[in-house]
N, C-alpha and C positions, 0 to 999 in steps of 0.2 A: 379185777381190782387194780393190778399192776398196769394194765393197758389204759384204764381210766386215769390213773395218776399220771401216766406218761402223756396222755392227751392234754390233761390240764396243764402239766408243765410245759408242753409244747406251745399251747395257747398263750401261756404267761410269757414265754420267751419271745413269741411273735409280737405280742403287745408291747413288751419292753423294747423290742427292736424298733417298732413304729415310734414309740415314745422318744427313743434316742435320735432317730432320723429327724423328727420334727424339730427337736431342740437344736440340733446341729445346724439344720438348714436355716432356722430362724436367726441364729447367731451369725451365720455367714451372710445372710441378707442384710442384717443390721450393720454389718461391717462394710457394706457397699452402698453408701449414701448417694454416690453419683448416679446410680441407676434409678433410684426411686425418690430423689430429693423433692420432687413436686407432688408426690403421691403418698397418701397416708396408708398404703397397703401394709407397710412394715408394722405400724401400730395395730392394725387389724390382726395381723399374724400373731403378734406377741400377746394380744388380748385373748385370742383363741387358745393359744398354748397355755396361758395362765388359767383359763377357765377349765380346761380339760385336766390340768394337774390338780386343781382344787377338788374335782369330783373323783379323781383317782382312776380315770380311764382315758384311753386314746382312741380306741375303737368303740363300737356300740356296746360290746359286752353282753353278758347273758342276764344281768340283773335289770329288772324293770326300772328301778330308781336310777341306776347308773345310765341306762339308755335314755331315759327322759332328760337327765341332766346333759347328756351328750348332745341330744337334739336341740336343747335350749342353747347350748354353746354354738352349734352350727347355725342356728337362726340368727344369733347375735353376730356371728362372723359374716353371714350373708348381708345383714343390715348395714354393717360397717362398710362392706365393699360397695353397697349401693350409694352410701353417702359420699364416698370418694371417687365414684365412677367417672365424673367429669374430668377430674385432674389426672386420672390414671389411664386415659385412652392411649393404647399402643404400648403400655407397660407390660413386659413379659411376666413379671411376678404377679401382677394384678390379674391378668387374664387366666393364668394357670390356677390361681386361687379360686376364681369364680367357677371355673370348670370343675375343680376338685370338690368344691362345696356342693354343686349339683349332684355329682356322683355319690358323695357320701350321704346326702339327704335321701337319695333313692335306695342306696345300699342298706341303710339303717332304718328304712321305712319311717322316716321322720316327716310329719306334716309340715308344710311350709309356713303355716300360721300357728301361733301358740306362744307360750311364755318364752322369754329370752333370758340369758344369763345376766346377772347383775354386773355392772361395770366395775373394774378395779378401782380401789380408792386412789385418789390423786396423791402424787409424791409431795406431801407438805413438808416444809422445813421443820425439823424437830427442835424443840427448845432445849438448850442445855440446862443442867441443874443449877448453874451459877446465875449471877445477875446479868448475864450477857444475852438474854433472850431477844433483845431489840437490836442486836448487832449480828447480822447473819454470818459474816465471815468469821468472827471470833468463835461463835457457837459451832460452826462447821469444823473449824480446826480442832476445837476441843473434842468433838465427837469422832472425827475421821483421822486426825493426825496429819492433815494436809490441807492446803487451801482448796476452795471449790473451783470447779472448771467454769470459766467465764466464756460467754459467747458474745459476739458483736454483730450489730445490724446498723447499716448506714443508709440513709435516704437523702439524696441531694440532686441538684441540677434539674434535669428534664422532667420527671425524676428518674434517677438511676437507683437501683436497690442492690445492696450487698446483704444477702439474707444471713440468718443465724447458721444456716447450713453451708455457707460459703459459696452460694450461687450468686451470679451477677446478671442483672437484667435491666433493660431500659424499657419503661412502661409508658403507655399512652392513656392510662386510666384518668377519667374525669370524675369530679364529684368527691364525696366523702368515702374513704376506704379505711378499714381497720388495719393498722400495721402490726399491733400486738393486742391479743385478747386472751388473757389467762385469769387465774383465780385471784391475782394480786394487782394486776396492772392492765389498763386499757389505754391504747394510744391510737388516735384516729387522725388521718391526714386528709386535707381537702386540696384537690388539684383543679386548676382552671387552665383553659387553653392559652397558649402564648399568643401574643399579638401577631396577627398576620399568618397564623398557622392553624390548620383544622385538626391536626393530629398530635402535635407536641404540647405538653403541659408543664406547669411548674407548681410547686407547693405554695399555697397562699395561706393556709391555716393549719395549725397543729393543736390537738386537744389531748391532754394527758389526765387520766383519772387514776389516782392511787387509792386503792380500795381499803376499807377499814380492815385492820388485822389485829385481833386480840388486844393485848395491853399496850401495843406499840404505836399504832397509828390510826387516826380517824380518817375518814374519806376526805381527800383533798383533790382539787381540780386546778390544773394549770392550762392556760390557753394563750397561744401566740398567733398573731396575724401579721400579714405583710405591713411593715412600717410600725409594728407594735409588738416587740418581744419583751414583755414586762419582767422585771426581776422579782416577781412576787406571785403568789397564788391568786386565784380570782377573788378571794375574800380579803386581799390586801396583806396577808401575813407572809413572812419569809421563812417561817419554821412551822412544824407541826406542833400540836399541843403537847406540853411536857407530860410524859407518862413514865412512871417508874423512875423518875429522876433523870430521864434522858429525852433528847429531841432527835428522833430517828429520821425526821424529814427536814430538809433545809434547801433553800435556793440561794445560789451565788451568781453574781454577774460581774465581769470585768469591763463590760461595754453595755450599760443599760439601754434598752430599746433595740439592741441588735444581737444580744447574746444572753443566754441564761443556762445554768446548770442546776438540775434537780438531783439531790443526793437522797436516796431512800435506803438508809443503812439497814433497816429491818428486813429488807429483801435483797440486800447487797447490790443494788442497781443504781447506775448513773445514767442520766438522760441529759444530752446537750442539744439545745435548740439555738440556731443561728439564722440571721438574715444575711445573705450574700447577694448583692445586686438586687434583682427584682424577684427573688425566690427565697423560701425558707429551706433549711436543711435540718436533719435529725441524726444523732448518733446515740446508740444505746449499748451499754455493757451490763449484762445480767447473768446470774448463775444458771447453769443448765437446768437445775431442778425447778427454778422459777419459770424459765422459758417453756418448759414442757408440762407445766401444771394447768393444762386445759382439758376440756371435755370434748367428746365427739361433735357437739353442737358448735363449738368454737373453732370451726375448721377454715374460716376465712381470715388469714393473717398474712399480709404481704411480707412481713419480716421472717416468717417461718416457711411459707410455701411459695413465695414469690408472686408475681402478678399473673393473671390468667393468660393462657397461651395466645388468645385472640388479641390481647392488649400489649404484646411485646413488640418492640421495634429493634431493627438491626442497625448497627453502626455503619453509616455511609463510608464507602471506601475513600481513603485519602492517600494520594501518592506522596512519597517522601519529598517531592519537589514543591508541594503545595504549602502556602504560608501557614495554614492551620497546623500542618504536621510539624513544621519547624518551630512554631510557637509552643505547642504542647511538649515537644521534645526538650525544649529549653527549661521548662518548668518541671516536667516529669520524665526523667531519663529512662526509667524502667517501663517497658511496654506491657503494662498490666491493665487491670480494669479501669483504673483511674485515668490512665492515658487514653483509653478508649472513650471514657466519659468526656474528657476534655475535647477530643476530636469531635464527638457528636455535638456537644453544646456549641462549640465554636462554628461548626459548619451550619448548624440550624439557625443560630442567632446572628452570626457575622460580627459579634461583639467580643473583642479580646478580653474584656472583663469577665465574661461568662466562664472562663477557665478557672477562676478563683474557687468555685465550688468544689471541683475535683481536687485541687491542691489542699484545701482545708479538710475535706473528707479524708484524705490520706493522712493528714496530721492527726485527726481524731482516731483513725484506725491504729496508728502507731502508739497513741496514748492508751488505747483500750485493749490491745492485743499483746499479751505478755511475750509470746513467741515471735521474734523478729522474722522468722522464715514464713510465717503465715500472713504477714501484713500485705505483701504484694500478691494479690490473687491473680493468677495467670489463666486466661481462657483463650478460646479461639476468637476470631474477629467478630463473630456474630453474638458473642456473649453467652454461648451455650457450652455446657460441659458434657459432650457425648460420652456414653459408656464405651470402654475399650472392648474390642472384639474378644479378647480372652475372658473378660468378665462376663460378657453375654453368653459365651459358650459354657463357662463354668456354671452359670445360673441355669442354663438349659439342662445340663447334666444333673444338677441338684433337683430340679423340678421333676425330671423323669424318675430319679431315685425315689422321690416322695410318692409319685404315682404308684410305683411298684410296691412300696412299703404299705400303702393303703389298700390297693386293689389286687396285689399279687400279679403273677404273669398274665400277659394279655391273652385274649381268646385265641388269637392266631398261634401263639406259642403252645398253648395247650393242645390245639388241633394237630400241630406238627409232631408233638410227642405222643 
C-alpha cells in the first residue's frame, strides 16, 4: 500500500514537473518575439498548454478520458503547426515542436486522425457596467486601472511595412493583400508595379471594413484610391449611426482628397490614410487585444506577420557620398528604418519627392507611439532583425530541457548506466 502510494506520488510529481517546464518555456518563448516574429508557433504552443491545463493532464495519464483529451490536444497542436509551416521554415522553436509532437503521438498511442481540441475563445473587449461600453479606452481603464497597450503598424512608400511586432520590411507584393484581418477590423491594400520597374510596387488602393459590433457600430466601409482619398465612408456618411446616444465611428480630414482619419472609439482604433506623390500610405494605432483577436484561419496579415519571405526586398547600398544619402540625412538624421525607406525610394525612383512618404510615416509613428524610445526602429541594413546568438543558445537549452521532461533520459544514457 505504501509503495503504491509512493508510486502515485512520484508520478504526480513527475507530471507536475512537466507541467511547470512547459509553462516556463512557453513564457520564455513568448518573451522572445525577435526569434519567432514571422511564425505563429508561439500561438500554437500557448493553445496547446491551455488545452492540456483544461483537461488537467500534461502527459497521457492513466485515465482513458484524460488520454483521449490529451490526444485531441496533440492533434490540434499538429494541425496548428501545419498551418504555419510555410512561415516557420528554419525556425528552431517550430521544428522542435513538430518533432516533439510526433514523439508524443507515438508515446501516447494517439491516432493521427480524430477529434481535435476546441479552440480557445477570442479575447473580446469586455463591456464595463457603466455607459461607456462604446468607448474602448474608458472601459479598459475602469476595468484594469490603466490605459490599454497600443500597437502601431505603418505601410508607406514602395511599400515598406512596420508591423505591429516592430519588424520592418520592404515588400514586392502585387495585387490585393490583407494588412489586418481580425474579429473587428479588416484592411486590404492593393499594390501595383511602379512605372519602369518589374519588382517595385506602390499602394494604389486601400479598403477598410469596420465590422458590426454589438450596440456600438454597424458595418461601415471606407475606400481610398490614388487621387481619391474621400473624407467619408462609401455611403457618403462621416459618422456611424447614433447608438446608445454615442457616435463611435467618425471620419475627419484636414486635406480632403489626400488625407482621411477614421476614428473607431468602440475598438480604440485610429486609421490614417494619405496620398503622398503617386502612392497611398496607411498608419494604424490599435489596442493589443483588438490586434490579436483573430482565428487560425486569419493567418495572412501583413501588419502582423509581415510580407512573405519570397516578396521581401533589400535596401540597396548607398555610400555616404551619394546624393541620395545626403538628401535623406538632411530629412531624417537618425539612421533608422525610415532613413532606410527614404534611401530605397529615392534610389529606385530617382525622384526627390519620394522621400516625403518616409518623413510623414515617421511623423505618424511619433503621434501613435506613446514611448519616444520606440519610435525610431533600428535594424540592420537589410531590414531584418536576426536573433542574437545568446538567445538561440538559450532556446536550444530550453528545448532540450523540454525533451527530457517529456521523454526522460535518452536511450544512450540508460545504456551507459
